Structures are given as C-alpha cells and as structure tokens.
C-alpha positions in Angstrom: 15.5 4.3 -23.1 13.0 7.0 -22.0 14.7 10.2 -23.0 17.1 11.7 -25.4 20.8 11.0 -24.6 22.1 13.8 -22.3 25.6 15.0 -22.3 27.7 12.5 -20.3 29.8 15.1 -18.5 30.2 14.4 -14.7 31.9 16.5 -12.0 34.8 15.2 -10.0 32.5 14.6 -7.0 30.0 12.7 -9.2 32.7 10.7 -10.8 33.9 9.6 -7.3 30.4 9.0 -5.9 29.2 6.9 -8.9 32.5 5.2 -9.7 31.1 1.7 -9.2 28.4 2.5 -11.7 30.9 3.9 -14.2 32.7 0.6 -14.1 29.6 -1.2 -15.5 29.6 -1.2 -19.3 25.8 -1.1 -19.1 25.9 2.2 -17.2 29.2 4.1 -17.7 29.2 7.9 -17.9 26.4 8.1 -20.5 24.1 5.9 -18.3 25.0 7.9 -15.2 24.1 11.1 -17.0 20.8 9.5 -18.0 20.0 8.7 -14.4 20.7 12.3 -13.5 18.2 13.5 -16.1 15.5 11.0 -15.0 12.4 11.8 -13.1 10.9 9.0 -11.0 7.8 9.2 -8.9 7.5 7.0 -5.8 4.0 6.6 -4.5 4.1 5.8 -0.8 6.9 6.4 1.6 6.3 3.2 3.5 7.8 -0.2 3.7 8.3 -0.6 -0.1 8.9 3.1 -0.7 11.7 3.3 1.8 14.3 1.1 0.0 13.2 2.4 -3.3 13.8 6.0 -2.3 17.1 5.3 -0.7 18.5 3.3 -3.6 17.2 5.7 -6.3 18.9 8.5 -4.4 22.1 6.6 -4.0 22.1 5.7 -7.7 21.9 9.4 -8.6 18.4 9.7 -10.1 18.2 13.4 -10.6 14.5 14.1 -9.6 12.7 11.9 -7.2 9.0 12.7 -6.4 7.5 11.2 -3.2 3.8 11.1 -2.6 2.2 10.4 0.8 -0.4 12.0 2.9 0.4 10.1 6.1 2.5 10.8 9.2 5.1 8.6 10.7 3.9 6.2 13.4 6.1 4.2 15.8 4.4 1.0 14.3 5.9 1.9 10.9 9.5 1.7 12.1 9.6 -2.1 11.9 9.8 -1.9 8.1 9.8 1.7 6.9 13.6 2.3 7.3 13.5 5.7 5.6 12.1 7.0 8.9 13.6 7.0 12.4 12.3 7.1 16.0 12.6 10.9 16.1 10.4 11.2 13.0 7.3 10.0 14.8 4.5 12.4 14.2 6.2 14.1 11.2 4.8 14.0 7.7 6.3 11.1 5.8 7.2 13.1 2.8 9.3 15.4 5.0 11.0 12.6 6.8 11.6 10.7 3.6 13.0 13.8 1.8 15.4 14.4 4.6 16.6 10.8 4.5 17.1 11.0 0.7 19.1 14.2 1.0 21.3 12.6 3.6 22.0 9.8 1.3 22.7 12.0 -1.7 22.5 15.8 -1.6 23.0 16.0 -5.4 19.5 14.8 -6.2 16.3 16.8 -6.1 13.3 15.7 -4.1 9.8 16.9 -4.9 7.3 16.5 -2.0 3.7 15.7 -2.8 1.9 15.8 0.5 -1.4 14.4 -0.7 -3.3 11.2 -1.4 -3.3 10.1 -5.1 -6.9 10.3 -6.4 -8.6 9.9 -9.8 -8.6 13.7 -10.0 -4.9 14.2 -9.3 -3.2 11.1 -10.7 -2.9 12.2 -14.4 -1.1 15.4 -13.6 1.3 13.6 -11.2 2.1 10.8 -13.6 2.6 13.2 -16.5 5.4 14.9 -14.7 7.6 11.8 -14.4 9.2 9.2 -16.6 8.7 6.2 -14.3 6.2 5.5 -11.5 7.1 3.2 -8.6 4.1 2.0 -6.7 4.6 1.3 -3.0 1.0 1.8 -1.9 -0.8 -0.5 0.5 -4.5 0.0 -0.5 -6.3 -1.4 -3.5 -8.1 1.9 -4.1 -4.8 3.7 -4.7 -3.2 0.9 -6.7 -6.1 1.0 -9.2 -5.9 4.8 -9.4 -2.2 4.7 -10.0 -2.4 1.8 -12.4 -5.1 3.4 -14.5 -3.2 6.7 -14.6 -0.1 5.0 -15.8 -2.0 3.1 -18.4 -3.6 6.2 -19.8 -0.2 8.0 -19.9 1.7 4.9 -21.2 4.2 5.3 -18.3 6.0 2.2 -16.8 4.4 1.3 -13.5 6.8 -0.6 -11.2 4.4 -2.4 -8.9 4.7 -4.7 -5.9 2.6 -6.1 -3.1 3.6 -7.7 0.1 1.7 -9.6 2.9 3.1 -11.7 5.7 6.0 -13.6 4.0 4.7 -13.4 0.4 5.2 -10.8 -2.4 4.4 -10.2 -6.0 6.2 -7.8 -8.4 5.7 -6.7 -12.0 6.2 -3.8 -14.4 2.9 -2.9 -15.9 3.4 -0.9 -19.2 0.5 -0.3 -21.4 1.5 -0.5 -25.1 4.4 -2.8 -24.3 2.6 -5.4 -22.2 -0.3 -5.6 -19.7 -1.3 -2.9 -17.4 -2.4 -3.6 -13.8 -6.1 -3.8 -14.6 -5.4 -6.2 -17.5 -4.3 -8.8 -14.9 -6.4 -7.7 -12.0 -9.6 -6.3 -13.6 -11.4 -5.6 -10.4 -10.4 -5.1 -6.7 -11.4 -7.8 -4.2 -14.5 -7.3 -2.1 -14.1 -5.3 1.1 -12.6 -7.5 3.8 -11.7 -10.3 1.4 -8.0 -9.6 1.5 -6.4 -8.5 4.8 -4.1 -5.5 4.9 -0.6 -5.6 6.4 -1.9 -3.8 9.4 -4.3 -6.7 10.0 -2.3 -9.7 8.9 1.3 -8.5 9.5 4.3 -8.4 7.2 8.0 -9.4 7.7 9.8 -6.1 7.8 12.9 -7.4 6.0 10.7 -8.6 3.1 9.8 -5.0 2.2 13.5 -4.3 1.9 14.0 -7.2 -0.5 11.0 -6.4 -2.6 11.6 -2.6 -2.6 15.1 -3.3 -3.8 13.8 -5.3 -6.7 11.5 -2.4 -7.6 14.4 0.1 -7.5 16.4 -2.2 -9.7 13.5 -2.4 -12.2 13.2 1.4 -12.3 16.9 1.9 -12.9 16.9 -0.7 -15.7 14.0 1.1 -17.4 15.8 4.5 -17.1 19.1 3.0 -18.4 17.4 1.0 -21.1 19.2 -2.2 -20.1 18.2 -5.8 -19.4 14.7 -7.1 -19.5 12.2 -5.4 -17.3 9.4 -7.4 -15.7 7.0 -6.6 -18.5 4.6 -9.5 -19.2 5.9 -11.4 -16.2 4.6 -11.6 -12.6 7.4 -12.4 -10.1 6.1 -14.3 -7.1 8.3 -14.6 -3.9 7.8 -16.9 -0.9 10.2 -15.7 1.8 9.6 -18.7 4.1 10.6 -21.2 1.4 13.0 -18.6 -0.2 11.6 -19.3 -3.7 11.1 -17.1 -6.7 8.6 -18.0 -9.4 7.7 -16.2 -12.6 4.3 -16.3 -14.2 3.6 -15.0 -17.7 0.9 -12.4 -18.0 -0.6 -10.8 -21.1 -2.5 -7.7 -22.0 -6.3 -7.9 -22.2 -7.5 -6.4 -25.5 -10.8 -5.5 -23.7 -9.1 -4.0 -20.7 -11.1 -1.1 -19.1 -7.9 0.9 -18.7 -5.8 0.3 -21.8 -7.8 -1.8 -24.2 -11.0 -1.5 -26.2 -13.0 -1.0 -23.0 -11.0 2.1 -22.0 -13.1 5.2 -21.6 -10.3 7.4 -22.8 -11.2 10.3 -20.5 -8.6 11.3 -17.9 -9.5 10.7 -14.3 -12.6 8.6 -15.0 -11.4 5.1 -14.4 -12.8 4.1 -11.0 -10.9 2.0 -8.5 -14.2 0.3 -7.5 -15.6 -0.4 -11.0 -17.8 -3.5 -10.8 -17.9 -3.6 -7.0 -21.3 -3.0 -5.4 -21.6 -0.3 -2.8 -22.0 -1.7 0.7 -24.9 -0.7 2.8 -23.9 1.4 5.8 -24.0 -0.1 9.3 -24.9 1.5 12.6 -21.8 2.5 14.6 -21.1 3.6 18.2 -18.3 6.0 19.3 -15.7 4.7 21.6 -16.5 7.3 24.3 -20.2 6.3 24.2 -19.3 2.6 24.4 -17.1 3.4 27.4 -20.0 5.2 29.2 -22.4 2.4 28.5 -19.9 -0.2 29.9 -19.2 1.9 33.0 -23.0 2.3 33.6 -23.4 -1.5 33.6 -25.9 -1.5 30.8 -25.1 -5.1 29.9 -23.3 -4.3 26.6 -21.9 -7.3 25.0 -18.6 -6.4 23.1 -17.4 -9.0 20.6 -13.9 -8.7 19.1 -13.8 -10.2 15.6 -10.0 -10.0 15.2 -7.8 -13.1 15.2 -5.9 -14.0 18.4 -2.5 -12.5 17.2 -4.1 -9.0 17.0 -6.0 -9.4 20.3 -2.8 -10.3 22.0 -1.4 -6.9 21.2 -4.4 -4.9 22.5 -8.0 -5.5 23.3 -10.9 -3.9 25.2 -11.2 -5.3 28.7 -14.3 -7.5 29.0 -14.7 -8.1 25.3 -15.3 -11.6 23.9 -13.6 -13.2 20.9 -15.6 -14.4 18.0 -13.4 -14.2 14.8 -14.6 -12.8 11.5 -14.0 -16.2 9.9 -16.8 -17.6 12.2 -19.2 -14.9 11.0 -18.3 -15.6 7.3 -18.6 -19.4 7.8 -21.8 -19.1 9.9 -20.5 -20.7 13.0 -21.0 -17.5 15.0 -24.8 -17.8 14.5 -25.1 -21.3 15.9 -25.8 -22.3 19.4 -25.2 -19.5 21.9 -22.0 -18.1 20.4 -23.6 -14.7 20.0 -26.5 -15.1 22.3 -30.1 -14.3 21.3 -30.8 -12.4 18.1 -32.5 -9.7 20.1 -29.6 -9.0 22.4 -27.5 -5.8 21.6 -24.0 -6.5 20.2 -21.1 -4.2 19.7 -18.6 -5.6 17.3 -14.9 -4.5 17.4 -11.9 -4.8 15.1 -8.8 -2.8 14.6 -10.3 0.2 12.8 -13.9 -0.6 12.0 -13.8 -2.3 8.5 -14.0 -6.0 9.6 -16.5 -5.3 12.4 -18.7 -3.6 9.9 -18.5 -6.6 7.6 -19.4 -8.9 10.6 -22.3 -6.6 11.5 -23.7 -7.0 8.0 -23.5 -10.7 8.2 -25.1 -10.7 11.7 -28.0 -8.6 10.4 -28.5 -10.9 7.5 -28.6 -13.8 9.9 -31.4 -12.2 11.9 -29.6 -10.2 14.6 -31.6 -7.0 15.1 -29.4 -4.8 17.4 -25.8 -4.9 16.1 -23.5 -1.9 15.9 -19.8 -1.6 14.9 -17.3 0.4 17.0 -16.4 3.4 15.0 -12.7 3.5 14.4 -12.2 0.1 16.2 -9.8 -0.6 19.0 -7.5 2.2 17.7 -10.3 4.7 18.5 -10.7 3.1 21.9 -7.0 3.6 22.7 -7.1 7.2 21.3 -10.3 8.4 23.0 -10.7 6.2 26.1 -7.5 4.5 27.3 -4.3 6.0 25.8 -2.2 3.8 28.1 -2.9 0.8 25.8 -0.5 0.0 22.9 -1.4 0.3 19.2 -0.3 -1.4 16.1 
C-alpha cells in the first residue's frame, strides 16, 4: 500500500460505476477509495500508454498524469487506440485527456506537454505514486528509470517490438531498478525501433493491459507485483516466460555507484559519442537528381520498409550488408571515389552506414538529412509515410 487509508465513502454514482470492483474482496469500498486517492503518471500516450490510460481511468484512479510532446499521426492509429482519425495533428496529451474523460469524467487528468529529460524527471516523478513507462526510446527509458530509482517510486515498464514483449516492475529498495538489469543502452542502430521494425498493434493492447494491472495492484497493495521478475511474451507462439532478476549492489542508479545527485544520471553513460557525418537536405538532393549530376542514391532500409515508400531511382543495399562488409565487396557500391547519398527512414541508420562506408575507404558519402520522411515532406508529399 502506498498511502494512508482514505475514507471508504462512495457516492451512489461511484458505487454503481465501480460495482464490479466492490464485489472483489481484494478491492471493496476501501480499495476503490484508495484508487480514487492515487496519483499515477503515464509516460507516453502511444501504443502502450493507450490501454494503460483507458483502464486506469475506467478503474477510477483519481489523478492520472500523461506526459508526451508528440502529435497524433495517422500511422499511430494502428495501435494507439486512445486516439482517433479526427485527432490527427493534435497534441497527444490533449487527445488522450479527452479520451480519458469520455471513459470516466470522475477522474482528473494532468497534461504534461513535454519530453521527459534528466532536468525535469525528478519533479515529475515526485508528484505521483506510481510511474507507468510507455516510452519507445532508450534515452527516455533510462531517464525515467533513473528518476524512479532516485525517488524510490515503482516503475511499471514494458517494451514491445514486432511480436515480442518484455514487462517488469522496477522498484529500487524492494528489487532491481531498470539500470540494475540493463546497465547501459545499446549502441545507436543496434536495436531497431518499432517505426523501423514494426509492431503488432494488438500486442500493445495486451502488454499495456498488463501494465495497468500491475499499477492497480501496487495502488491496492494486493497480489505480487512483477518485482524481481522479467515477464517475456512471444505473441507468435503465445507463450509467457518469467525470468528472475536481481538488484545490482553497484548499480549506477540505485546502488553504491549511484551519484546521489538529482538529474545527473545520464541515459548515455558508457556510450561513446559518435562522430557526425555529412548530410544533404532533401531539396538539395532533389535538385541534384533533376540536374542529372549522376548522384547515386542508396537506400539502406530492408525490403518491407522500401515497399511502403522509396525515392524513385534509388538502389537497395541494406544496412546489414554495410555491417557485415558485403556492401564493400565487388561493385555493390561502385568505386570508393564515387559520391554516394545514403537513405533510411529518418537519417539514423543511413548515418551509421555512412560511418561504416567512410571507415572502409569511401571518400564522398553523405546521409539524407531526415531520411525518406523528409523527402516526402519537402519534395513529394504525394508519397505515403509510416
């Protein structure tokens, strides 16, 4: 239990609305009043945050904070069910807050239209009892995890990719924190994002519902939260496995290695800064191609992404071939002195490929700034995005 026992009085409307909870001995009137007094922060109003927000609201959690600095895009709607078609272009916190209020007007929604950073996370976390992490970037995950570890707040975390998911409750002082188990983020480009590799939309609903369940259990003080356990789900095989995880006594966030100064834990500790690569703007590339300057455009994305949208006239040499070295054999990329423009979705993977090409001896390699999304936005808006 997180807070002192509130008075269990409920109005007639609340009694009717939450009657199925009141029938549960583990909840009852006292538990429902506890939910009404709880403050839960949901970081990210996306695929995972959507079911979390809806189920926390339906359950009667009194104060729900939602943090997001993004706007709704049509490509979100395949999995982010808290938003609708008419919400495209709106701030996600506004769209999500409206959906929460439609589900349950008795709850209070606090909108945090911002990105969580090392400078802001401590104040955000301190204002809530439980933090539910629905983020999709390693940088934000480490910031949130470190903030929760410093504050001793339960951190209900999950990650999804393609058909796979992982879930846990990180809770420094009672079990491991996020950094105990994942001390450092992977190198740039090592793990693809959902926007690069895809994700089954329904899987985010399954996993987000588990996160909501864990948050409610923590507030109610019932059952066994996923503390010290990593839940692994394979949706294709429909299997669930549990792996034991333990706190690291030397953890940089919650152990003897912790700095103990708010806001200082870096999400990129131990990861070397990458050298910048030369880039070209989409409009400049379009002019060069129109002028017939012999620009060779190489798309490093896998076939599934290229099938959605690609730049006319580009060639396909996947990033895996750069990493494995196959791209530099024979005439795959031509002569090392020929100019190359490398393209991916938004510029990250093409920059990685450019570094590899330069290390292999290619002397005139640039990355398309903003990737194919910038091309669609600035050159040919008739093309689809993803």
